[in-house]
Structures are given as C-alpha cells and as structure tokens.
C-alpha positions as CSV (number, residue, x, y, z in Angstrom):
1,M,-115.4,7.9,94.0
2,P,-115.8,9.6,90.6
3,K,-117.1,13.2,90.5
4,L,-118.2,15.7,87.9
5,Y,-117.4,19.4,88.3
6,V,-119.5,21.7,86.1
7,V,-117.1,24.6,85.7
8,A,-118.1,28.0,84.5
9,T,-115.2,29.8,82.8
10,P,-114.6,33.5,82.0
11,I,-116.7,35.0,79.2
12,G,-113.9,37.2,78.0
13,N,-111.6,38.4,80.7
14,L,-109.3,35.7,82.1
15,N,-109.0,37.6,85.4
16,D,-112.5,36.5,86.1
17,L,-111.3,33.0,86.8
18,T,-111.9,32.4,90.5
19,P,-109.6,30.4,92.8
20,R,-112.4,27.8,93.1
21,M,-112.6,27.3,89.3
22,R,-108.8,26.8,89.2
23,E,-109.0,24.3,92.1
24,A,-111.7,22.3,90.2
25,L,-109.6,22.2,87.0
26,E,-106.5,21.2,89.1
27,A,-108.5,18.4,90.8
28,A,-109.7,17.0,87.5
29,D,-108.2,13.8,86.1
30,L,-109.8,14.7,82.7
31,I,-111.4,17.8,81.3
32,A,-114.5,17.4,79.0
33,A,-114.3,20.6,76.9
34,E,-116.6,22.0,74.3
35,D,-113.6,23.0,72.3
36,T,-110.2,21.6,73.5
37,R,-108.3,24.4,71.7
38,V,-110.2,27.1,73.6
39,T,-109.8,25.3,76.9
40,M,-106.1,24.7,76.2
41,K,-105.6,28.5,76.0
42,L,-107.2,28.9,79.4
43,L,-105.1,26.1,81.0
44,N,-101.9,27.5,79.4
45,Q,-102.6,30.9,80.9
46,F,-102.5,29.4,84.4
47,D,-99.9,26.7,83.6
48,L,-102.3,23.9,84.1
49,H,-101.8,20.6,82.2
50,R,-104.6,18.1,82.1
51,P,-105.8,15.5,79.5
52,M,-108.9,16.6,77.6
53,V,-111.7,15.1,75.6
54,S,-114.1,17.0,73.3
55,C,-117.7,17.1,74.3
56,H,-119.6,19.5,72.0
57,R,-123.1,19.9,70.5
58,H,-122.5,17.4,67.7
59,N,-120.9,14.5,69.6
60,E,-122.2,14.9,73.2
61,E,-125.0,12.3,72.8
62,A,-122.4,9.6,71.8
63,K,-119.6,10.9,74.1
64,A,-121.5,11.3,77.4
65,P,-122.1,7.6,78.0
66,R,-118.5,6.7,77.2
67,I,-117.1,9.4,79.5
68,V,-119.4,8.2,82.3
69,E,-118.2,4.6,81.7
70,K,-114.6,5.7,81.8
71,M,-115.3,7.7,85.1
72,L,-116.8,4.6,86.7
73,A,-114.2,2.2,85.5
74,E,-111.2,4.4,86.4
75,D,-112.6,6.4,89.3
76,L,-112.0,9.7,87.5
77,T,-112.8,13.2,88.5
78,V,-113.9,15.1,85.4
79,A,-114.3,18.9,84.9
80,L,-116.9,19.9,82.3
81,T,-116.2,23.2,80.5
82,C,-117.7,25.2,77.6
83,D,-115.9,27.9,75.6
84,A,-117.2,30.7,77.8
85,G,-119.7,30.9,80.7
86,T,-121.6,28.0,82.2
87,P,-122.0,24.6,80.5
88,G,-125.6,23.7,79.6
89,I,-126.8,27.3,79.2
90,S,-127.2,27.6,75.4
91,D,-124.0,25.5,75.4
92,P,-123.4,21.8,75.4
93,G,-123.0,19.9,78.7
94,H,-126.5,18.9,79.9
95,M,-126.3,15.4,78.5
96,L,-123.1,14.6,80.4
97,V,-124.5,16.1,83.6
98,D,-127.7,14.1,83.1
99,A,-125.7,10.9,82.4
100,C,-123.7,11.4,85.6
101,W,-126.9,11.8,87.7
102,A,-128.3,8.6,86.1
103,A,-125.1,6.7,87.0
104,G,-125.0,7.9,90.6
105,I,-121.9,10.1,90.1
106,P,-121.9,13.3,92.3
107,V,-122.2,16.5,90.4
108,E,-120.7,19.7,91.8
109,P,-121.4,23.1,90.2
110,V,-118.6,25.6,90.2
111,C,-120.3,29.0,89.5
112,G,-118.8,31.8,87.6
113,P,-119.3,34.5,85.0
114,S,-122.6,34.5,83.0
115,A,-123.4,36.7,80.1
116,V,-127.1,36.5,80.9
117,V,-126.7,37.8,84.5
118,T,-123.9,40.3,83.6
119,C,-126.2,41.8,80.9
120,L,-129.1,42.1,83.3
121,S,-127.0,43.6,86.0
122,A,-126.0,46.4,83.7
123,S,-129.4,47.0,82.1
124,G,-131.1,48.7,85.0
125,F,-134.3,46.8,84.2
126,D,-136.5,45.3,86.9
127,A,-135.4,41.7,86.6
128,R,-137.0,40.2,89.7
129,E,-138.8,38.1,87.1
130,F,-137.2,37.3,83.7
131,A,-136.9,34.6,81.1
132,F,-134.0,33.4,79.0
133,Y,-134.6,32.3,75.4
134,G,-131.1,31.7,74.0
135,F,-131.1,32.2,70.3
136,L,-134.5,33.1,68.7
137,P,-135.7,31.8,65.3
138,R,-133.9,33.2,62.3
139,E,-136.7,33.6,59.8
140,K,-139.0,36.6,60.1
141,K,-142.4,34.8,60.6
142,P,-141.1,32.2,63.1
143,L,-139.3,35.0,64.9
144,N,-142.5,37.1,65.0
145,D,-144.5,34.1,66.2
146,K,-142.0,33.5,69.0
147,L,-142.1,37.1,70.1
148,D,-145.9,36.9,70.3
149,A,-145.6,33.8,72.4
150,I,-143.1,35.6,74.7
151,H,-145.5,38.5,75.1
152,R,-148.4,36.2,75.9
153,A,-146.2,34.5,78.6
154,G,-146.4,37.8,80.5
155,V,-142.7,37.9,81.6
156,P,-141.6,41.6,81.8
157,V,-138.0,41.1,80.9
158,F,-136.3,38.5,78.7
159,V,-132.7,37.8,77.7
160,L,-131.3,36.3,74.5
161,Y,-128.2,35.8,72.5
162,E,-127.6,36.9,68.9
163,S,-124.8,36.5,66.4
164,P,-123.0,39.7,65.2
165,H,-124.2,39.2,61.7
166,R,-127.8,39.2,62.7
167,V,-128.0,41.6,65.6
168,V,-129.1,44.6,63.6
169,E,-131.8,42.7,61.8
170,L,-133.2,41.4,65.1
171,V,-133.1,44.8,66.8
172,A,-134.8,46.2,63.7
173,Q,-137.7,43.7,64.1
174,L,-138.0,44.5,67.8
175,A,-138.1,48.2,67.0
176,E,-140.8,47.7,64.4
177,K,-142.9,45.3,66.6
178,W,-142.5,47.0,70.0
179,P,-141.1,50.6,69.4
180,D,-141.7,51.4,73.1
181,C,-139.7,48.4,74.5
182,R,-136.3,49.1,76.0
183,L,-133.1,47.2,75.2
184,C,-129.7,46.7,76.7
185,V,-127.5,45.2,74.0
186,C,-124.1,44.1,75.2
187,S,-121.2,43.3,72.9
188,D,-118.0,41.5,74.0
189,L,-118.8,41.6,77.7
190,T,-115.7,41.9,80.0
191,K,-113.4,42.1,77.0
192,K,-111.2,45.0,75.9
193,F,-113.7,46.3,73.4
194,E,-116.8,45.8,75.5
195,R,-119.7,48.0,74.4
196,L,-123.2,48.5,75.8
197,Y,-126.2,50.1,74.0
198,R,-129.1,51.0,76.2
199,G,-132.4,52.8,75.4
200,A,-135.6,52.5,73.5
201,A,-135.4,50.0,70.6
202,P,-135.4,52.6,67.8
203,E,-132.6,54.5,69.6
204,V,-130.5,51.4,70.0
205,L,-131.1,50.4,66.4
206,A,-129.7,53.8,65.3
207,E,-126.6,53.4,67.4
208,L,-125.9,49.9,66.1
209,R,-126.3,51.0,62.5
210,A,-123.9,53.9,63.1
211,N,-121.2,51.5,64.3
212,P,-119.0,50.3,61.4
213,G,-117.7,47.4,63.6
214,V,-121.2,46.1,64.6
215,E,-120.5,42.7,63.0
216,K,-117.7,42.0,65.3
217,G,-118.0,40.5,68.8
218,E,-120.6,38.4,70.6
219,Y,-124.0,39.8,71.6
220,C,-126.2,39.3,74.6
221,M,-129.3,41.5,75.1
222,A,-132.0,42.2,77.6
223,V,-135.4,43.3,76.4
224,D,-137.8,45.1,78.7
225,I,-141.4,44.8,77.6
226,S,-143.0,45.7,81.0
227,M,-144.6,48.8,79.5
228,L,-146.5,46.9,76.8
229,P,-150.2,46.3,77.4
230,P,-151.0,42.6,78.2
231,A,-151.2,40.4,75.1
232,V,-154.7,39.4,73.9
233,I,-155.1,35.7,74.4
234,Q,-157.9,33.9,72.6
235,A,-160.4,32.3,74.9
236,E,-160.7,29.3,72.8
237,R,-157.8,27.8,70.8
238,V,-157.8,25.1,68.2
239,D,-156.8,21.7,69.7
240,V,-153.0,21.3,69.2
241,T,-153.4,17.9,67.4
242,A,-155.9,19.4,64.9
243,W,-153.7,22.5,64.5
244,M,-150.6,20.4,63.8
245,L,-152.4,17.9,61.6
246,A,-153.8,20.6,59.3
247,K,-150.3,22.0,58.7
248,I,-148.8,18.5,58.1
249,L,-151.5,17.9,55.5
250,D,-150.6,21.2,54.0
251,G,-147.1,19.8,53.3
252,Q,-145.0,20.8,56.3
253,S,-142.8,18.3,58.1
254,I,-143.7,17.0,61.6
255,R,-140.5,18.6,63.0
256,E,-141.3,22.0,61.5
257,V,-144.9,21.8,62.7
258,A,-143.9,20.9,66.2
259,E,-141.5,23.8,66.5
260,A,-144.2,26.2,65.1
261,A,-146.7,24.9,67.6
262,M,-144.4,25.7,70.5
263,N,-143.8,29.2,69.0
264,E,-147.5,29.6,68.9
265,G,-147.5,29.1,72.7
266,Y,-148.8,25.5,72.9
267,P,-147.2,23.7,75.9
268,R,-144.2,21.5,75.0
269,N,-145.8,18.4,76.6
270,D,-149.0,18.9,74.6
271,V,-147.0,19.2,71.4
272,Y,-145.1,16.0,72.2
273,R,-148.3,14.1,72.8
274,A,-149.8,15.4,69.6
275,K,-146.8,14.2,67.7
276,V,-147.3,10.7,69.1
277,R,-151.0,10.7,68.2
278,I,-150.4,12.0,64.7
279,G,-147.7,9.3,64.2
280,E,-150.2,6.6,65.3
281,M,-152.8,8.0,62.9
282,F,-150.4,7.7,59.9
283,E,-149.4,4.2,61.0
284,E,-153.0,3.1,61.1
285,D,-153.7,4.6,57.6
286,G,-150.8,2.6,56.2
287,E,-152.1,-0.7,57.5
C-alpha cells in the first residue's frame, strides 16, 4: 500500500538528522523535495540514492495530484521534504499531504528540528501559549495593521521568520511600536555562525545595527508582548462586507482588500463570505 512520509530535515546542522529520518528516506521509492539540489546534498552526506521530483511553492498545486496518481498506480512510498525543517510550516508540502489524505493514502509524520521551537526554547519567554505568523507583510502600513491584529488577539508570545535584508527594518518598527517588548532574534540556528540576540527591542536593534554581517543568514525571532496592556477593541465594528466594499470602490483590488481585512482582525471565514457577496453584487450590476 502506498504511504507518504512527511520528513523534517536539519535546519542547518546535518548531525541533527535522526535515525528515524534516515529510515524514512531509505524506505522511500521517491522523494518529493522542495529543491532537489538541496535534498541531494543531504542524501549524498549519508550515501543515500533515491529518485526525486520537485514539489515547491510554484508547482505544488499541479504536481500534487500527479504524484498521488503515481503513488496509487505504482504502490509507491514517498518521502516529502523541504529545504530545512518541517514541510508545510511556512514551506511547501501541505497540498501533497492534503491530496494523500483525500486519496486514502496513509500519512506518517517524521518529526525533527524546527526553527520555531528551537528559537522559543532559547528565548526564556513563557511560551505556554504562543502563535506562529511566518513572514509578516513587507510594507509599513500593512505590517503595522498586522501587528495591531496580533496584539488584539491577546497571545503573549509570537514567532515569525524574516529575511536577512529586512530584519533590521522589522526590528526597528517593533522597537518604535512596542519599545517595552522583548525579542529573541536567532540567526543561522544550529549552524557554525549561529548567533542569538535577546533583550528589549531597542537593545536588540542596536546589536543588530552594530553587526556588519547582519544581512547574512536566516532569521527566526520570538516576540514577547506579555507586558503590554490589553489592546483596545472597538465595541462595534463596521460590517466586513461594507468595509471591504468601500475600499474596492476606492480603487483597491478584491485581493488587496481581503488581505487588509484579515490584517484588521476580521475572521478569515467572514472575509471569504464577504468576497462572495461582493462578487455577486458586481455580477448583478452587470446584468
């Protein structure tokens, strides 16, 4: 019977590859890799040789059904990997996993290193409750709106990723918005030049700016906002359909408005239903 292994891989240090990860890779008839070149280096390190197929952000929607079809037709065991860490966590993979569930193919997770959990473990923050937001919006206003929504959610600690070219800019905005918040900014976790910055946001910002190599490496950071006063939430909010329609009539696209609505804190399901209603309104106007 076909099977899908969802295999976490080392986030930097190859010694973090566990015996169970290796067993899953060895058992696979085919490896679905985010980047076959990256996975090839991992396989070569352990003298493993398996056929591979790419399954990344830009082709997964088309590739997932074909991989599942091949698994069923040829009774294949497939190992799903991403470049580092766990597939589906701000990395491709969830579409293939979902397609396997839909086809009745057993899915077996093979746990391993996670930048999110590793960062939290080193932060010293009380992470009994936390949220993960992946990459935040790039532009200043959408980013500020998203941070407001995070604050309103009331989660005391959150974790995010950032590129090395934007990490200083992001920390600067956090320091300006919440100078009392604490950060644990991790660069190149588990690698040779691993570096951790921990403290109040302005202090971490100063350390980052003092590092001439700040634009090298990969960043994961934990943000502790437990000391902030609760966010003020308006008792009455404009209906999401009316809110979105006003912005569309002002010239924004439906995609931009939907994203902005979620950044404002409107529930995803309400935003989706509003999109449908607005689409029906425009269709009726055109008749």
